[in-house]
All heavy atoms as TSV, in Angstrom:
chain	resi	resn	atom	element	x	y	z
A	1	MET	N	N	123.430	90.200	84.467
A	1	MET	CA	C	124.114	91.454	84.336
A	1	MET	C	C	123.043	92.544	84.211
A	1	MET	O	O	122.040	92.360	83.535
A	1	MET	CB	C	125.019	91.402	83.110
A	1	MET	CG	C	125.790	92.627	82.874
A	1	MET	SD	S	127.014	92.574	81.527
A	1	MET	CE	C	126.628	91.185	80.559
A	2	PHE	N	N	123.290	93.665	84.864
A	2	PHE	CA	C	122.381	94.798	84.791
A	2	PHE	C	C	123.178	96.080	85.006
A	2	PHE	O	O	124.349	96.034	85.372
A	2	PHE	CB	C	121.251	94.676	85.824
A	2	PHE	CG	C	121.719	94.467	87.233
A	2	PHE	CD1	C	121.943	95.537	88.075
A	2	PHE	CD2	C	121.931	93.184	87.727
A	2	PHE	CE1	C	122.375	95.350	89.377
A	2	PHE	CE2	C	122.345	92.983	89.031
A	2	PHE	CZ	C	122.579	94.071	89.856
A	3	THR	N	N	122.557	97.212	84.755
A	3	THR	CA	C	123.222	98.493	84.977
A	3	THR	C	C	122.566	99.215	86.141
A	3	THR	O	O	121.358	99.115	86.345
A	3	THR	CB	C	123.167	99.414	83.739
A	3	THR	OG1	O	121.809	99.679	83.429
A	3	THR	CG2	C	123.859	98.788	82.559
A	4	ARG	N	N	123.383	99.909	86.916
A	4	ARG	CA	C	122.890	100.720	88.038
A	4	ARG	C	C	123.765	101.945	88.177
A	4	ARG	O	O	124.934	101.934	87.794
A	4	ARG	CB	C	122.940	99.936	89.359
A	4	ARG	CG	C	122.032	98.742	89.450
A	4	ARG	CD	C	120.591	99.053	89.376
A	4	ARG	NE	N	120.166	99.887	90.498
A	4	ARG	CZ	C	118.942	100.360	90.633
A	4	ARG	NH1	N	118.027	100.115	89.741
A	4	ARG	NH2	N	118.625	101.113	91.656
A	5	ARG	N	N	123.205	102.997	88.738
A	5	ARG	CA	C	123.974	104.204	89.052
A	5	ARG	C	C	124.317	104.137	90.530
A	5	ARG	O	O	123.449	104.019	91.382
A	5	ARG	CB	C	123.182	105.461	88.758
A	5	ARG	CG	C	123.961	106.727	89.106
A	5	ARG	CD	C	123.304	107.983	88.600
A	5	ARG	NE	N	123.264	108.066	87.144
A	5	ARG	CZ	C	124.287	108.401	86.360
A	5	ARG	NH1	N	125.455	108.661	86.903
A	5	ARG	NH2	N	124.153	108.464	85.067
A	6	CYS	N	N	125.594	104.218	90.843
A	6	CYS	CA	C	126.084	104.159	92.220
A	6	CYS	C	C	125.842	105.508	92.896
A	6	CYS	O	O	126.133	106.555	92.318
A	6	CYS	CB	C	127.572	103.826	92.227
A	6	CYS	SG	S	128.313	103.803	93.871
A	7	THR	N	N	125.323	105.489	94.111
A	7	THR	CA	C	125.079	106.728	94.845
A	7	THR	C	C	126.362	107.291	95.444
A	7	THR	O	O	126.388	108.440	95.860
A	7	THR	CB	C	124.051	106.509	95.968
A	7	THR	OG1	O	124.534	105.498	96.855
A	7	THR	CG2	C	122.712	106.088	95.403
A	8	THR	N	N	127.435	106.500	95.467
A	8	THR	CA	C	128.715	106.961	96.014
A	8	THR	C	C	129.585	107.597	94.932
A	8	THR	O	O	130.007	108.742	95.067
A	8	THR	CB	C	129.472	105.796	96.678
A	8	THR	OG1	O	128.645	105.258	97.707
A	8	THR	CG2	C	130.786	106.255	97.274
A	9	CYS	N	N	129.855	106.858	93.862
A	9	CYS	CA	C	130.735	107.374	92.807
A	9	CYS	C	C	129.968	108.060	91.679
A	9	CYS	O	O	130.588	108.652	90.794
A	9	CYS	CB	C	131.620	106.259	92.252
A	9	CYS	SG	S	130.739	104.983	91.308
A	10	GLU	N	N	128.640	107.975	91.703
A	10	GLU	CA	C	127.779	108.637	90.707
A	10	GLU	C	C	127.987	108.146	89.283
A	10	GLU	O	O	127.670	108.840	88.335
A	10	GLU	CB	C	127.951	110.156	90.759
A	10	GLU	CG	C	127.475	110.783	92.045
A	10	GLU	CD	C	125.967	110.644	92.255
A	10	GLU	OE1	O	125.211	110.655	91.264
A	10	GLU	OE2	O	125.560	110.506	93.418
A	11	ARG	N	N	128.516	106.937	89.118
A	11	ARG	CA	C	128.710	106.383	87.780
A	11	ARG	C	C	127.654	105.324	87.492
A	11	ARG	O	O	127.254	104.582	88.373
A	11	ARG	CB	C	130.090	105.743	87.667
A	11	ARG	CG	C	131.204	106.732	87.741
A	11	ARG	CD	C	132.518	106.043	87.591
A	11	ARG	NE	N	133.605	107.000	87.666
A	11	ARG	CZ	C	134.812	106.710	88.054
A	11	ARG	NH1	N	135.107	105.478	88.419
A	11	ARG	NH2	N	135.739	107.631	88.100
A	12	ARG	N	N	127.241	105.247	86.244
A	12	ARG	CA	C	126.341	104.188	85.799
A	12	ARG	C	C	127.224	103.105	85.192
A	12	ARG	O	O	127.959	103.360	84.231
A	12	ARG	CB	C	125.364	104.722	84.769
A	12	ARG	CG	C	124.362	103.707	84.301
A	12	ARG	CD	C	123.373	104.352	83.350
A	12	ARG	NE	N	122.494	103.398	82.772
A	12	ARG	CZ	C	121.283	103.102	83.239
A	12	ARG	NH1	N	120.825	103.737	84.295
A	12	ARG	NH2	N	120.540	102.200	82.659
A	13	GLN	N	N	127.170	101.899	85.783
A	13	GLN	CA	C	128.083	100.838	85.356
A	13	GLN	C	C	127.364	99.507	85.282
A	13	GLN	O	O	126.320	99.303	85.905
A	13	GLN	CB	C	129.240	100.733	86.339
A	13	GLN	CG	C	130.035	102.008	86.425
A	13	GLN	CD	C	131.207	101.890	87.374
A	13	GLN	OE1	O	131.639	100.814	87.751
A	13	GLN	NE2	N	131.744	103.024	87.774
A	14	LEU	N	N	127.964	98.598	84.526
A	14	LEU	CA	C	127.458	97.230	84.478
A	14	LEU	C	C	127.789	96.523	85.785
A	14	LEU	O	O	128.889	96.660	86.308
A	14	LEU	CB	C	128.109	96.459	83.327
A	14	LEU	CG	C	127.596	96.752	81.929
A	14	LEU	CD1	C	128.458	96.009	80.913
A	14	LEU	CD2	C	126.150	96.355	81.782
A	15	VAL	N	N	126.832	95.769	86.290
A	15	VAL	CA	C	127.033	94.966	87.496
A	15	VAL	C	C	126.938	93.497	87.073
A	15	VAL	O	O	125.946	93.083	86.475
A	15	VAL	CB	C	125.981	95.299	88.573
A	15	VAL	CG1	C	126.181	94.429	89.787
A	15	VAL	CG2	C	126.043	96.778	88.939
A	16	PHE	N	N	127.954	92.734	87.388
A	16	PHE	CA	C	128.022	91.328	87.004
A	16	PHE	C	C	127.615	90.430	88.174
A	16	PHE	O	O	127.678	90.864	89.336
A	16	PHE	CB	C	129.446	90.982	86.546
A	16	PHE	CG	C	129.826	91.665	85.258
A	16	PHE	CD1	C	130.409	92.923	85.260
A	16	PHE	CD2	C	129.575	91.046	84.044
A	16	PHE	CE1	C	130.748	93.559	84.081
A	16	PHE	CE2	C	129.917	91.668	82.853
A	16	PHE	CZ	C	130.498	92.925	82.871
A	17	PRO	N	N	127.205	89.199	87.912
A	17	PRO	CA	C	126.794	88.286	88.986
A	17	PRO	C	C	127.845	88.119	90.080
A	17	PRO	O	O	127.500	87.939	91.248
A	17	PRO	CB	C	126.544	86.956	88.258
A	17	PRO	CG	C	126.169	87.358	86.872
A	17	PRO	CD	C	127.002	88.588	86.592
A	18	SER	N	N	129.107	88.214	89.739
A	18	SER	CA	C	130.171	88.063	90.739
A	18	SER	C	C	130.180	89.213	91.751
A	18	SER	O	O	130.774	89.095	92.819
A	18	SER	CB	C	131.536	87.968	90.047
A	18	SER	OG	O	131.790	89.148	89.296
A	19	GLN	N	N	129.486	90.312	91.446
A	19	GLN	CA	C	129.432	91.462	92.342
A	19	GLN	C	C	128.237	91.403	93.299
A	19	GLN	O	O	128.127	92.247	94.180
A	19	GLN	CB	C	129.373	92.758	91.528
A	19	GLN	CG	C	130.652	93.042	90.762
A	19	GLN	CD	C	130.480	94.201	89.820
A	19	GLN	OE1	O	130.079	94.017	88.680
A	19	GLN	NE2	N	130.767	95.396	90.300
A	20	LEU	N	N	127.344	90.433	93.125
A	20	LEU	CA	C	126.174	90.330	93.999
A	20	LEU	C	C	126.597	90.014	95.424
A	20	LEU	O	O	127.436	89.155	95.669
A	20	LEU	CB	C	125.212	89.260	93.506
A	20	LEU	CG	C	124.503	89.552	92.190
A	20	LEU	CD1	C	123.599	88.389	91.802
A	20	LEU	CD2	C	123.713	90.840	92.272
A	21	ALA	N	N	126.007	90.737	96.368
A	21	ALA	CA	C	126.304	90.523	97.785
A	21	ALA	C	C	125.152	89.831	98.489
A	21	ALA	O	O	125.340	89.210	99.521
A	21	ALA	CB	C	126.598	91.860	98.463
A	22	GLY	N	N	123.936	89.934	97.945
A	22	GLY	CA	C	122.790	89.277	98.562
A	22	GLY	C	C	121.498	89.580	97.838
A	22	GLY	O	O	121.372	90.590	97.143
A	23	ILE	N	N	120.543	88.682	97.999
A	23	ILE	CA	C	119.204	88.832	97.435
A	23	ILE	C	C	118.226	88.387	98.504
A	23	ILE	O	O	118.385	87.319	99.092
A	23	ILE	CB	C	119.014	87.972	96.169
A	23	ILE	CG1	C	120.016	88.402	95.095
A	23	ILE	CG2	C	117.591	88.075	95.652
A	23	ILE	CD1	C	120.006	87.525	93.865
A	24	SER	N	N	117.218	89.215	98.781
A	24	SER	CA	C	116.217	88.826	99.777
A	24	SER	C	C	114.834	89.262	99.310
A	24	SER	O	O	114.683	90.236	98.562
A	24	SER	CB	C	116.543	89.452	101.141
A	24	SER	OG	O	116.547	90.858	101.037
A	25	THR	N	N	113.827	88.533	99.752
A	25	THR	CA	C	112.443	88.837	99.410
A	25	THR	C	C	111.839	89.718	100.490
A	25	THR	O	O	111.997	89.444	101.679
A	25	THR	CB	C	111.629	87.527	99.288
A	25	THR	OG1	O	112.259	86.694	98.321
A	25	THR	CG2	C	110.212	87.818	98.853
A	26	THR	N	N	111.173	90.775	100.069
A	26	THR	CA	C	110.491	91.667	100.997
A	26	THR	C	C	109.010	91.705	100.636
A	26	THR	O	O	108.592	91.112	99.633
A	26	THR	CB	C	111.064	93.100	100.924
A	26	THR	OG1	O	110.720	93.664	99.658
A	26	THR	CG2	C	112.569	93.114	101.115
A	27	ALA	N	N	108.231	92.411	101.405
A	27	ALA	CA	C	106.805	92.539	101.123
A	27	ALA	C	C	106.549	93.328	99.843
A	27	ALA	O	O	105.485	93.213	99.235
A	27	ALA	CB	C	106.102	93.210	102.296
A	28	HIS	N	N	107.523	94.125	99.423
A	28	HIS	CA	C	107.354	94.983	98.251
A	28	HIS	C	C	108.012	94.432	97.000
A	28	HIS	O	O	107.835	94.987	95.926
A	28	HIS	CB	C	107.913	96.372	98.535
A	28	HIS	CG	C	107.293	97.006	99.734
A	28	HIS	ND1	N	106.012	97.484	99.736
A	28	HIS	CD2	C	107.765	97.214	100.970
A	28	HIS	CE1	C	105.730	97.965	100.925
A	28	HIS	NE2	N	106.792	97.821	101.700
A	29	GLY	N	N	108.792	93.383	97.118
A	29	GLY	CA	C	109.487	92.820	95.968
A	29	GLY	C	C	110.757	92.117	96.400
A	29	GLY	O	O	110.826	91.524	97.468
A	30	VAL	N	N	111.764	92.215	95.584
A	30	VAL	CA	C	113.048	91.567	95.853
A	30	VAL	C	C	114.103	92.656	96.040
A	30	VAL	O	O	114.209	93.574	95.235
A	30	VAL	CB	C	113.447	90.637	94.690
A	30	VAL	CG1	C	114.823	90.053	94.904
A	30	VAL	CG2	C	112.413	89.543	94.518
A	31	GLU	N	N	114.885	92.561	97.125
A	31	GLU	CA	C	115.966	93.501	97.367
A	31	GLU	C	C	117.279	92.859	96.933
A	31	GLU	O	O	117.607	91.757	97.352
A	31	GLU	CB	C	116.044	93.889	98.834
A	31	GLU	CG	C	117.116	94.929	99.082
A	31	GLU	CD	C	117.146	95.377	100.514
A	31	GLU	OE1	O	117.689	94.616	101.347
A	31	GLU	OE2	O	116.630	96.460	100.806
A	32	VAL	N	N	118.008	93.559	96.083
A	32	VAL	CA	C	119.280	93.071	95.551
A	32	VAL	C	C	120.398	93.964	96.080
A	32	VAL	O	O	120.334	95.184	95.964
A	32	VAL	CB	C	119.278	93.107	94.004
A	32	VAL	CG1	C	120.612	92.635	93.446
A	32	VAL	CG2	C	118.134	92.265	93.454
A	33	SER	N	N	121.415	93.347	96.675
A	33	SER	CA	C	122.597	94.071	97.146
A	33	SER	C	C	123.784	93.656	96.290
A	33	SER	O	O	123.919	92.495	95.929
A	33	SER	CB	C	122.900	93.732	98.600
A	33	SER	OG	O	121.819	94.079	99.412
A	34	TYR	N	N	124.640	94.613	95.976
A	34	TYR	CA	C	125.811	94.330	95.153
A	34	TYR	C	C	126.936	95.289	95.529
A	34	TYR	O	O	126.715	96.317	96.151
A	34	TYR	CB	C	125.482	94.470	93.663
A	34	TYR	CG	C	125.083	95.877	93.273
A	34	TYR	CD1	C	126.027	96.753	92.763
A	34	TYR	CD2	C	123.788	96.327	93.429
A	34	TYR	CE1	C	125.685	98.049	92.419
A	34	TYR	CE2	C	123.433	97.614	93.090
A	34	TYR	CZ	C	124.384	98.464	92.586
A	34	TYR	OH	O	124.036	99.745	92.265
A	35	ARG	N	N	128.141	94.926	95.163
A	35	ARG	CA	C	129.303	95.784	95.415
A	35	ARG	C	C	129.670	96.480	94.111
A	35	ARG	O	O	129.977	95.837	93.114
A	35	ARG	CB	C	130.484	94.966	95.924
A	35	ARG	CG	C	131.664	95.831	96.332
A	35	ARG	CD	C	132.724	95.055	97.081
A	35	ARG	NE	N	132.239	94.437	98.294
A	35	ARG	CZ	C	132.095	95.042	99.478
A	35	ARG	NH1	N	132.383	96.315	99.590
A	35	ARG	NH2	N	131.669	94.381	100.529
A	36	CYS	N	N	129.631	97.813	94.155
A	36	CYS	CA	C	129.979	98.620	92.984
A	36	CYS	C	C	131.475	98.471	92.687
A	36	CYS	O	O	132.255	98.050	93.534
A	36	CYS	CB	C	129.641	100.090	93.263
A	36	CYS	SG	S	130.118	101.214	91.920
A	37	TRP	N	N	131.853	98.881	91.487
A	37	TRP	CA	C	133.263	98.853	91.107
A	37	TRP	C	C	134.101	99.758	92.003
A	37	TRP	O	O	135.296	99.523	92.182
A	37	TRP	CB	C	133.420	99.277	89.643
A	37	TRP	CG	C	132.861	98.256	88.704
A	37	TRP	CD1	C	131.627	98.271	88.123
A	37	TRP	CD2	C	133.489	97.063	88.259
A	37	TRP	NE1	N	131.452	97.157	87.349
A	37	TRP	CE2	C	132.592	96.391	87.404
A	37	TRP	CE3	C	134.728	96.489	88.493
A	37	TRP	CZ2	C	132.888	95.193	86.791
A	37	TRP	CZ3	C	135.024	95.278	87.874
A	37	TRP	CH2	C	134.118	94.653	87.041
A	38	CYS	N	N	133.489	100.777	92.622
A	38	CYS	CA	C	134.229	101.665	93.519
A	38	CYS	C	C	134.430	101.033	94.898
A	38	CYS	O	O	135.161	101.557	95.720
A	38	CYS	CB	C	133.516	103.009	93.661
A	38	CYS	SG	S	131.998	102.981	94.641
A	39	GLY	N	N	133.764	99.902	95.160
A	39	GLY	CA	C	133.920	99.187	96.423
A	39	GLY	C	C	132.758	99.344	97.387
A	39	GLY	O	O	132.663	98.616	98.370
A	40	ASP	N	N	131.866	100.297	97.141
A	40	ASP	CA	C	130.737	100.538	98.039
A	40	ASP	C	C	129.630	99.518	97.794
A	40	ASP	O	O	129.379	99.114	96.658
A	40	ASP	CB	C	130.197	101.949	97.822
A	40	ASP	CG	C	129.241	102.368	98.915
A	40	ASP	OD1	O	129.467	101.986	100.076
A	40	ASP	OD2	O	128.272	103.078	98.603
A	41	VAL	N	N	128.960	99.093	98.858
A	41	VAL	CA	C	127.825	98.178	98.735
A	41	VAL	C	C	126.572	98.999	98.490
A	41	VAL	O	O	126.283	99.951	99.209
A	41	VAL	CB	C	127.665	97.301	99.998
A	41	VAL	CG1	C	126.411	96.448	99.895
A	41	VAL	CG2	C	128.886	96.423	100.187
A	42	GLN	N	N	125.851	98.667	97.446
A	42	GLN	CA	C	124.630	99.341	97.048
A	42	GLN	C	C	123.482	98.340	97.091
A	42	GLN	O	O	123.698	97.130	97.080
A	42	GLN	CB	C	124.757	99.868	95.613
A	42	GLN	CG	C	125.880	100.837	95.404
A	42	GLN	CD	C	125.500	102.209	95.883
A	42	GLN	OE1	O	124.511	102.779	95.465
A	42	GLN	NE2	N	126.314	102.745	96.788
A	43	SER	N	N	122.254	98.827	97.135
A	43	SER	CA	C	121.104	97.933	97.055
A	43	SER	C	C	119.952	98.647	96.380
A	43	SER	O	O	119.906	99.882	96.328
A	43	SER	CB	C	120.691	97.447	98.443
A	43	SER	OG	O	120.215	98.507	99.212
A	44	PHE	N	N	119.047	97.867	95.829
A	44	PHE	CA	C	117.832	98.405	95.232
A	44	PHE	C	C	116.737	97.356	95.355
A	44	PHE	O	O	117.007	96.178	95.531
A	44	PHE	CB	C	118.047	98.827	93.771
A	44	PHE	CG	C	118.313	97.683	92.835
A	44	PHE	CD1	C	117.276	97.113	92.111
A	44	PHE	CD2	C	119.590	97.187	92.666
A	44	PHE	CE1	C	117.519	96.060	91.238
A	44	PHE	CE2	C	119.853	96.141	91.807
A	44	PHE	CZ	C	118.807	95.575	91.089
A	45	GLU	N	N	115.505	97.803	95.281
A	45	GLU	CA	C	114.365	96.901	95.397
A	45	GLU	C	C	113.624	96.860	94.074
A	45	GLU	O	O	113.327	97.901	93.492
A	45	GLU	CB	C	113.437	97.388	96.508
A	45	GLU	CG	C	112.465	96.328	96.952
A	45	GLU	CD	C	111.766	96.732	98.223
A	45	GLU	OE1	O	110.719	97.408	98.106
A	45	GLU	OE2	O	112.250	96.385	99.304
A	46	THR	N	N	113.360	95.654	93.610
A	46	THR	CA	C	112.593	95.493	92.380
A	46	THR	C	C	111.114	95.525	92.719
A	46	THR	O	O	110.729	95.339	93.870
A	46	THR	CB	C	112.916	94.152	91.699
A	46	THR	OG1	O	112.488	93.089	92.543
A	46	THR	CG2	C	114.399	94.018	91.414
A	47	ALA	N	N	110.285	95.761	91.737
A	47	ALA	CA	C	108.836	95.743	91.949
A	47	ALA	C	C	108.368	94.306	92.171
A	47	ALA	O	O	108.972	93.356	91.676
A	47	ALA	CB	C	108.131	96.339	90.746
A	48	HIS	N	N	107.310	94.154	92.926
A	48	HIS	CA	C	106.723	92.838	93.144
A	48	HIS	C	C	106.246	92.301	91.805
A	48	HIS	O	O	105.769	93.050	90.953
A	48	HIS	CB	C	105.560	92.941	94.134
A	48	HIS	CG	C	105.107	91.624	94.641
A	48	HIS	ND1	N	104.185	90.873	93.971
A	48	HIS	CD2	C	105.464	90.911	95.734
A	48	HIS	CE1	C	103.980	89.755	94.642
A	48	HIS	NE2	N	104.744	89.760	95.703
A	49	VAL	N	N	106.355	91.003	91.590
A	49	VAL	CA	C	106.006	90.382	90.307
A	49	VAL	C	C	104.584	90.741	89.891
A	49	VAL	O	O	104.322	91.028	88.724
A	49	VAL	CB	C	106.184	88.849	90.379
A	49	VAL	CG1	C	105.659	88.190	89.109
A	49	VAL	CG2	C	107.641	88.506	90.585
A	50	ASP	N	N	103.627	90.773	90.814
A	50	ASP	CA	C	102.245	91.084	90.480
A	50	ASP	C	C	102.104	92.516	89.970
A	50	ASP	O	O	101.186	92.833	89.231
A	50	ASP	CB	C	101.324	90.880	91.679
A	50	ASP	CG	C	101.137	89.402	92.010
A	50	ASP	OD1	O	101.392	88.566	91.121
A	50	ASP	OD2	O	100.738	89.105	93.140
A	51	GLN	N	N	103.003	93.403	90.374
A	51	GLN	CA	C	102.956	94.781	89.911
A	51	GLN	C	C	103.543	94.924	88.513
A	51	GLN	O	O	103.184	95.805	87.762
A	51	GLN	CB	C	103.717	95.697	90.874
A	51	GLN	CG	C	103.103	95.759	92.236
A	51	GLN	CD	C	104.009	96.474	93.236
A	51	GLN	OE1	O	105.161	96.749	92.949
A	51	GLN	NE2	N	103.469	96.744	94.399
A	52	VAL	N	N	104.478	94.053	88.179
A	52	VAL	CA	C	105.147	94.121	86.878
A	52	VAL	C	C	104.349	93.391	85.806
A	52	VAL	O	O	104.143	93.899	84.722
A	52	VAL	CB	C	106.570	93.526	86.970
A	52	VAL	CG1	C	107.237	93.511	85.613
A	52	VAL	CG2	C	107.392	94.309	87.968
A	53	MET	N	N	103.895	92.186	86.136
A	53	MET	CA	C	103.174	91.358	85.173
A	53	MET	C	C	101.806	91.009	85.728
A	53	MET	O	O	101.701	90.234	86.689
A	53	MET	CB	C	103.957	90.079	84.878
A	53	MET	CG	C	105.303	90.310	84.235
A	53	MET	SD	S	106.218	88.791	83.934
A	53	MET	CE	C	105.111	87.920	82.861
A	54	PRO	N	N	100.750	91.563	85.151
A	54	PRO	CA	C	99.415	91.227	85.641
A	54	PRO	C	C	99.111	89.757	85.367
A	54	PRO	O	O	99.583	89.182	84.388
A	54	PRO	CB	C	98.500	92.138	84.837
A	54	PRO	CG	C	99.294	92.568	83.662
A	54	PRO	CD	C	100.724	92.485	84.049
A	55	ARG	N	N	98.366	89.168	86.263
A	55	ARG	CA	C	97.994	87.758	86.092
A	55	ARG	C	C	96.999	87.613	84.957
A	55	ARG	O	O	96.111	88.431	84.793
A	55	ARG	CB	C	97.404	87.214	87.382
A	55	ARG	CG	C	98.428	87.199	88.496
A	55	ARG	CD	C	97.886	86.465	89.700
A	55	ARG	NE	N	98.844	86.531	90.756
A	55	ARG	CZ	C	99.680	85.539	91.073
A	55	ARG	NH1	N	99.634	84.419	90.393
A	55	ARG	NH2	N	100.538	85.665	92.054
A	56	VAL	N	N	97.172	86.570	84.169
A	56	VAL	CA	C	96.295	86.315	83.023
A	56	VAL	C	C	95.628	84.974	83.223
A	56	VAL	O	O	96.296	83.977	83.535
A	56	VAL	CB	C	97.108	86.317	81.715
A	56	VAL	CG1	C	96.205	85.988	80.537
A	56	VAL	CG2	C	97.810	87.638	81.527
A	57	ALA	N	N	94.335	84.932	83.089
A	57	ALA	CA	C	93.596	83.661	83.235
A	57	ALA	C	C	93.854	82.796	82.008
A	57	ALA	O	O	93.919	83.281	80.875
A	57	ALA	CB	C	92.103	83.941	83.373
A	58	ALA	N	N	94.017	81.516	82.253
A	58	ALA	CA	C	94.296	80.586	81.146
A	58	ALA	C	C	93.025	80.163	80.459
A	58	ALA	O	O	91.960	80.200	80.937
A	58	ALA	CB	C	95.017	79.365	81.666
């Protein structure tokens, strides 16, 4: 579950796993598509893991 602001209805709402429409890996990170409560399909791209969490030597 996560929150997103819909570009169609302009509301910030909780998005549940049942609303996911697709997940794909890109060169820049992971693209997540979901269906908003208003019915519109939205998507966003997360940061690449290396950009979020720096690698730590063991």
